[in-house]
Every structure is written in C-alpha cells, then in structure tokens.
N, C-alpha and C positions, 0 to 999 in steps of 0.2 A: 249381648257382648259388644255391639257396636257402640251403645252408650259408654259401655265402661272404657272404650278407647277414644272416644270424640274428645279431641282437643287435648288428650296427653301426650307429653313428649316422651317418646321411646328411643332411648339410643342402641344401635345396632352394631355391635364391633364386628368387622367382617361381612358388612352388608352388602357388599357389592360382588360375592362369590355366588357360586352356584345355589345353595340354598337360601342365603341372604336375599336374593333379588326376589325370590318368592313370598319370603316373610315381610319384606318391605313393601310389596304390592297389597299385600292383604291389609298390612297396617295402614296404607294410606287409603284405601278403599273403604277403611271402616272410621275414618275420620282422624287418625293419630297424627300428630307432628312427628315426623321422623328424623333423627340424625343417623347419618350413617359414618361410623367413625372407623377409617382406613387410613393404611399407610400414606397411600397416594389418592386423595380426593378425586382427582381427573377419572381413576376409575370407576367412580360411582356416578360421574355427572350423567350417564345415560339414565339413570332411574329418576331424576327430577321430574320427567314426564308422568310419573306415576302418581302425583298428585296435582293439587292447584298450585298455582305460583306461591314459591315459599315454602309449602308444606314438607317437602323432602329435600334436605340439605346434606352436604357431606363436609366432614371436616378432618383434619389430620390425626391420628391417633396411633400410637404403637403400644399393645397389650405389655410388651416388656418394658415399657417406661411408666412408671406409676404416675409420675407428674401430669402425662399427656392422658391417662386413663380417667385421672380425676376430672379433667378439664372436660373431657367428654361427656361426664355424668352430671356436671354441676348443672341443676335447674331440672333435671329428667325425672320422670317418676317411673318409669319403668327401663328394664336393659335386657337385652341379648347377647349373650357372648359366642359367636361362631367360629372363632378363630382357630384355626388347626393346621398341621402341614402333613404332607404324607412323606416327605423325605427333608432331611437337614441340608443345609445349605448357607455355609459361612458361618455368621454368628447366630443365625436363626436355628438353634438346636431344639430338638424335642423338650428338653429341660426347661429353656428360655420360654419359649413358646406356648407351651401345653400347660406346664406345671406354674412356672413363674407369671405368665401371663394370666393365666385361670385365677390364680391367688391375688394379682393387683387387682382385676376386675372385681372379683367378688369383696375384696377389703375396701375399696373406694366405693363402691356401691351401698355397703354398711355404714360407711362415714357419712355419705352425703344424703342418707334417707331414702335412696329407692326402695320403693314399695314392692316390685315384683322382679324378680332375676331368673332368667332362663339360660342355663348353661349348656351347651352342647357338647355332648362326649362321643362315645362311640361303643359298639360292642366288642369288648377286647380284652382278652384273657392274659394277664401279666405272666400266667404260667408257661406263655409260648416262648417266653425270653425275649421277646420283642422290645425294644425300647419305645417305640411307639405305644404300645399296650401299657407298658410300665408307667410311662408318663399321664396317660389318659385316665389310668385308675388313681393315681396319685392325686391329680387334679381335682378328681370328683371329691376325695377326702378333703383337701384344701379348702374348696368351695364350700363343702358342708360346715367346715370348722368357722369360716368367716363369715358365710351367710344362710344359715342353718335353714331358713325357708325357701332357699333356691329351688327350682325345679331343674332336674336333670335328665336330658334326653339322650339315649344312647341307641342309635339307629344301626341296622346292617347296613349293606351295600344299598346306596341310594341311587334310584334310577329316575329318568325324565329326559326331556330334549336336549340338555346340555351336560348331560352327565358324563363322568370320567371312565366308568367301567364299561359299559357297553358300547359307546361311542369308540372307545380305543380299540376293542376287540374287532369291531366292524370295520375300522380303518385297516388293522392288520388283516382282514379277511379279502380285502382289496389287492393287497400287494403280495401275500404269500400264500402257498398251497395248504400251510398247517395252521391249525388254531390249537393250543396247548391246554392240555386238561390237567390243572395243578392237584396235588394231593392225592396221587396215585400210589398204589403200594409199591414197595421195593424192598427186596425183590418181589417180582410178579408172584402172584399166588399161582400154584400148579395144583390142578385137579386132576389127580390120578383116576379118578372116576370116569373120566372122559374115555380112558382108553377101553373100559367096558360096555361102552354104548350110551353113557350119560350125554345128554345134549350141551350140557356146560362146555365151554371152550378147554382144552387141556392147560393152555397158560392165560391167565385171567390178567390183562394189562390194567384195567381200569378199577377193579375192586368194585366198591360201590358208587362208582362215579366220581371220585375224588372229593375235595373239600365241599362241604354244604354250606350254602347261604340262604339268606331270608329277604331277599330285595324288597325294599320299601319304597313307595311312590314319593318324589320330593314335595308335592302337594300335601300328601298327609303328614310329612314332618313338618312342613309350615303349618298347617293346621294345629298340630301339637304344640308348637312353639306359641301360638296366639292363645290356645288355651291355657297353657301354663301360665301365660302373662294376666289373664282375666279371670281365671277360675280359682277363688281362693281355696276350693278343695284340693287342689294339687299341691298347694305349698307343702314343700319339705319331702316331695316324693320323687322317685328316680324312674324311668319309664323306659323299657326296652321295646324299641320299634322295629317292626318287622312286617312283611306282606303277609298275604293270605295262604302261601305256602312256601315250603322250603325246596330247594333246588339244588342238586349236584352240580358239580363245576362242569361236567360233560353236558348236563342239560342245560345250563347256561350258554355253553358254547353252541349247542344245537339251537337254541333260539336264535342266536346270532346269524347263523346260517341260514335258517327258514326266513327270518324277516330282512337279510340282505339279498337272498336269493343267489348266494355264492356258496357252491357245493366246496366243502373243504375236508380235507381229511382230519381228524380229530388226533393229536399225539400225546399219549400218556406221559404226564411229567413228574419227577420227583424233586423237592426243593435241592436234593443234594447235588442233581445235574445243573439246575440252573444258577446254582451259587456263583459260579464263575463269570458268567455273563453279566449277572447282576452286579458284581463287582466292577466290570468295565463300566456299566452304565451308570454307577454313582459319580463318575466323573462329569456327567452332564447335568445342566441346571434343571432339568425336569426328566429324570429317569424313567422309562417306563416300568420298570421293577427294581427294587433294592434289596439286598440281603435281609434288612429288617422286614421288609414286606412279606419275603418268602417264609418268614418264621411265621406270620400271621396266616399267611394262605395254606400252610399246612395244617391249620386247625379249623375245625365248623366256626361259622360266624352267624349263629341263630339265636331267636328268643329263648331265655333259659326258662326252665319250668318255674312256676310259681311267681314269675315277675309281672309287674304292673305292665300293660301294654297299650296299644291304640284302641283296645277296647274299653280301657278304663277311663279312657278320654273321651269316649261316644263317638269315635272316629272309626267307620268301617275302612279297612285297608284296601287298596286299590290294585288288582291283579296286573301283573306285567304283561299278561299277553293283550291287554286292552289297551296299552300306551305304545309298547315297543314299535308296533307296525308304523305308527304316526311318526317315526322320527330316523328309524333304522332303514327305511325304504331309501332313503337318497343316497344310500350306499351301495345300491343296485346298478348293475352293468348297465349302461345306455342302452346297448340292444335290448336287454331283457325289458325295460321301460317302453321302448319301440313296439317291441313284439306284444306287449301287454295292452298298449293302446290301441294298435291294429285291429 
C-alpha cells in the first residue's frame, strides 16, 4: 500500500475536518503528496506538519464552484471528497453542497483523468423525509454516473477524540441534569400485564431504547478511505461502515454518563416534542439539532443486511468502549478527578 501512494498526488476536498485530518495524516505517512482543497486554506495550515516540507499543501476550493474544483484536481492522481454539512446556512444548502458539489468533483475527476476517487456519503434513508438523506442518496447516484469506478463510503455515526456526537452530549452533561433519549415511542407503551404482577413497568417510556446506531471509529473510516484509493478490488463498490455492535440511543447516553462520571437522568424524547426547540436553534450558525436532523434521528442508523462492510475491506472495527474513556474523561468534574488521584 505504501508503494502505491509513494509520491502520488492526492487531492482531499474537506481535508481539514474531523475525518479529513486522519486521512491526510495516513496519506502523508505513506509518502503521498497531499493537496488539501478547502474554502479557507488557513483552516488546513496545521496539517502541514504531518509530512516533510512541501509534502502537505492547502489550496482554496469550493465544491460548488466547478472551476475551482477542476483547478484543485489538475495534476492529481487520486482524490477524496469529504465535503458535507449537517445543516444548511445561507447559500450552502444540502442541494448545493451534497448533490451539486459531489457531481462537480466526480465530473472533474473523470475529465482530468483521476485514477481513484473516494466519495464520503453516509448511512441515510431518504424514506425518512430528511433533506440531508435525500441529497446524500442523490449524490451517490450522481457520482456513480460521472465516475462509475468511484468507491463510496457510508459510515454510521463517527466517533473519535474530536467527534461531534459524543463530545456534544458530554458537554451537555456538564451543564444540565438531563440527557435526551431520541426515538422513544409516543404515546408511551402501556403494559397492562404489570397490573397482574408482571415485572415489566406499567408505562414503558423508552421502548427498546430509542433510535439505534452503529458508531464507527474515525481511524477505521480513514483506513477504509486509504483502501478505496489503493485497492483496485474496491473499484465501483459501496461500503457501509459501522462498528462491531449496535447501540440504542439510551445505551449511547449511558456510555456518556459512565465515561464522564456525571450521573444524569435520561429523558425519553420523541421528535414531535423537540420540533419547536429545533426550529429556534436553526437560527444559529451551528444549531445543536435541526428539524431535518430529527427526521433522521427518528430512524435507525445501522449497517443494512447484505451490505459490503469494513470486513470486506479487511478492517476489524474498533469498539467504542476502548476509545471513549480516552477523551470523555476530560469532562469529569474536577473533584472527581482529584478523588481518583488521591
């Protein structure tokens, strides 16, 4: 694999982000020349230290601008497109960034003779009615049409030291006594058998624990991207990336409680009741949750039966329990830390 990347020029769109930095570091470590294509090159300057002088460079590019995309791909051997948004802001809509952006990259990649293209999508079901999901699915089709040999990666929730999911709820646990469990049944399930001595609760607020997810480690996702660039057997395939086990939303919040050492109540939530709060949050540049995200969170986000997975790429998925303590411990109360050290 190292020989396949040695001195090859790889353009990474969105390379300064959470997943991108892990991919850039792997590329540089294996001898590739890396061109990070981002809207603001200053955001990627910190990655120059990943390689030798001049090995990792940043240049301005916007996936919604075909000319800048082509310029970023000129002379490159391989490309990775990681650009995506969780919520629209101004002119950067799901349609523009996900669909048009993906089409621009794939079309330009084919035109300039890129040998390998990896497109990062997500596990998303357009049946949820989510615009995020609809444009992700549409983008996959557009990429396939423009660059049939592209490798498409569809991860579930990605975790790692700089992740958005676990860090967000760990921060919430610092300031509030409650953590939400999304995807719970409404109305709550009522078990009449409890009246006759059944141990199950009379009113079941959590159902089967809310929405189910299959968190995947960012390092495994980065390894999958490298494999997609270098292994010809992956050409034209789509892979769904998930960790070794599925969790209910309730179990995920329990992991946050365990590894932050902050005992919090779990509040069963249905998207119906969070809609108004999400509407207000959408006026913020980086809302904690949007109505579109609630549509997604109301449905399971797990690897589908029969899909190609990390195993097909020769990658053993990393368990969340082995990684979370390493970075969620910083959210523990200072007193908790002192008691542990004493």
